[in-house]
C-alpha positions in Angstrom: 23.6 7.3 -45.6 25.0 9.3 -48.1 21.2 9.5 -49.4 19.9 10.6 -46.0 22.5 13.6 -46.1 21.8 14.7 -49.4 17.8 14.8 -48.7 18.7 16.7 -45.5 20.6 19.3 -47.1 18.3 19.5 -50.4 14.9 19.6 -48.7 15.2 21.1 -45.3 11.4 20.8 -44.7 12.4 17.1 -44.1 15.0 18.3 -41.8 13.3 16.6 -38.2 12.0 13.5 -40.1 15.5 12.9 -41.1 17.3 13.4 -38.1 14.6 10.9 -36.5 15.1 8.1 -38.9 19.1 8.6 -38.1 18.5 8.3 -34.7 16.0 5.4 -35.3 18.6 3.7 -37.3 21.9 4.4 -34.6 19.9 3.2 -31.8 18.6 -0.1 -33.9 22.4 -0.8 -34.6 23.5 0.0 -31.0 20.7 -2.6 -29.5 22.0 -5.1 -32.1 25.4 -5.2 -30.9 25.0 -4.3 -26.9 22.0 -6.7 -26.1 23.7 -9.7 -26.6 26.8 -8.7 -24.1 24.9 -7.6 -21.4 25.1 -9.6 -18.7 22.2 -11.2 -16.8 21.5 -9.2 -13.5 19.8 -11.8 -11.4 21.5 -14.2 -8.9 21.4 -17.7 -7.5 21.1 -18.2 -3.8 22.4 -21.5 -3.3 20.7 -21.6 0.3 17.2 -20.4 -0.6 17.4 -22.0 -4.0 16.0 -18.6 -5.5 16.8 -16.3 -8.1 17.1 -12.4 -7.2 17.8 -9.1 -8.3 19.9 -7.2 -5.8 18.2 -3.5 -5.1 19.2 -0.8 -2.8 17.9 2.7 -1.8 19.9 5.6 -2.9 20.7 7.0 0.3 20.3 10.7 -0.4 18.1 13.0 2.0 14.6 14.1 0.7 11.2 13.2 1.7 10.4 11.0 -1.2 12.7 9.2 -0.4 12.2 8.8 3.3 8.6 7.9 2.4 9.9 5.3 -0.5 12.2 3.7 2.2 9.0 3.6 5.0 6.6 1.8 2.2 9.2 -0.4 1.2 10.5 -1.6 4.5 6.7 -1.4 6.0 5.8 -4.1 2.7 4.9 -7.3 3.9 3.3 -10.9 2.6 1.7 -13.5 4.4 -0.8 -16.4 4.6 -4.0 -16.2 6.8 -6.3 -19.0 6.4 -4.6 -20.2 2.6 -5.1 -17.0 1.1 -2.1 -14.8 0.5 -2.3 -11.1 1.5 0.0 -8.2 0.9 -0.2 -5.6 3.5 1.7 -2.7 5.0 2.9 -3.1 8.5 3.5 0.2 9.6 4.2 0.8 13.3 1.0 2.4 14.7 2.7 5.5 15.5 3.5 6.1 12.1 0.5 4.6 10.0 -1.4 7.7 8.5 -4.9 5.8 9.3 -4.8 4.9 12.6 -8.3 3.2 13.1 -11.1 2.4 10.6 -14.6 2.2 11.8 -16.8 -0.6 10.5 -20.6 -0.8 10.7 -21.7 -4.5 10.1 -24.6 -3.3 7.9 -24.6 0.1 6.4 -28.3 0.1 5.8 -29.0 -0.5 9.4 -29.5 2.4 10.9 -29.0 1.8 14.5 -25.2 0.3 13.7 -24.5 3.2 11.8 -25.3 5.4 14.0 -23.4 4.1 17.1 -20.4 3.5 14.9 -20.7 7.7 13.5 -20.7 8.4 17.0 -17.8 6.1 17.7 -15.9 7.6 14.5 -16.5 11.4 15.9 -15.1 10.5 18.9 -11.9 8.8 17.3 -11.5 11.3 15.0 -10.9 13.9 17.4 -7.6 12.3 18.4 -6.4 10.2 15.4 -6.7 9.9 11.9 -9.4 7.6 11.1 -11.4 6.4 8.2 -15.0 5.4 7.9 -15.6 2.2 5.5 -19.1 0.8 5.3 -19.4 -1.0 1.7 -19.0 -4.7 1.0 -18.4 -7.5 3.3 -16.6 -7.0 6.3 -13.8 -9.5 5.4 -13.3 -7.7 2.3 -12.8 -4.3 4.3 -10.6 -5.7 6.8 -7.9 -6.6 3.9 -8.6 -2.9 2.4 -7.7 -1.7 5.7 -4.7 -4.1 5.8 -3.5 -3.0 2.3 -3.2 0.8 3.2 -1.4 -0.1 7.0 -4.5 1.0 9.1 -3.2 -1.0 12.2 -6.7 -1.5 13.8 -9.9 -1.9 12.6 -13.3 -1.3 14.5 -16.4 -3.3 14.0 -19.9 -2.4 15.4 -22.4 -5.5 15.4 -25.8 -6.2 16.5 -23.8 -7.5 19.8 -23.2 -3.6 20.2 -26.8 -2.5 20.0 -28.3 -5.6 21.7 -26.1 -7.3 24.4 -22.9 -6.0 25.8 -22.5 -2.3 24.1 -19.2 -3.6 23.2 -17.1 -3.5 20.0 -14.8 -6.0 18.2 -11.1 -4.5 17.7 -9.3 -6.3 14.9 -5.5 -6.4 14.9 -3.8 -6.0 11.5 -0.9 -7.8 12.2 -2.0 -10.8 13.8 -5.4 -11.0 12.5 -6.7 -11.5 16.2 -9.8 -9.9 17.1 -11.0 -8.7 20.9 -14.2 -7.7 22.1 -14.1 -4.7 24.5 -16.8 -2.4 25.8 -17.0 0.8 24.1 -15.8 3.1 27.1 -12.7 0.9 27.2 -11.9 1.7 23.3 -10.0 5.0 23.5 -7.8 3.9 26.6 -6.9 0.7 24.5 -5.8 2.2 21.4 -4.1 5.2 23.2 -2.0 2.3 24.9 -1.6 0.8 21.3 -0.9 3.6 19.4 0.6 6.3 21.6 2.2 4.1 23.7 0.7 5.2 27.0 
C-alpha cells in the first residue's frame, strides 16, 4: 500500500493507472468478503416443487414502464402439437399489429395479387403486416411471437374454388374459412368489438 502511494506522489503521469489499481484491489477484497455472506435469492415452493426468484415491477409512472408491464403480462408459453411456443398474448384491441396477410406462395402472381388487394383494404383500417417468406407454419410462429392476433392466408382455394380466406386465431391456433367479403366485418367484431 505504501509503495502505491509513493509511486503516486513521485510520478504523476501514472496517477490514473495507480487509482485504477487501487480500485481493483479494493473491489477484489470486498468481493472476497461479501460474496460468501450473500444469501440466496431464490425460494422453494413446496406446492409446485419449483424454485423461483421473486420479482416485481416498480410502480412508477412513465411510458417505458407501462410498455414493460404490458409486455410482461402479455408474455405466454404453451404447447401446440408437442412443440413449445412463446408468444405475446396481447388483447386484439392493443396489439401493435392486428393482422398479418400471408400469400401461400410468393412466386404465384395470382395469390400475391389477391393477397395484396386484401392487404391494401385492411391497412386502411388497422395496422397490418405482410409476410411472404418461408413456410406458412414458420410465418404463423413469427406472427405469434410479436403478438399479432390474426393471420389471414390466401391459398389456391381462394382463387380456384370459393374466393374465401383462412383466418387463424393466435390464442387457440384454430382456423376458420370465410368468404372475402366477410373478412372485414369478422375482424371488426373481433378487434373493435362491434
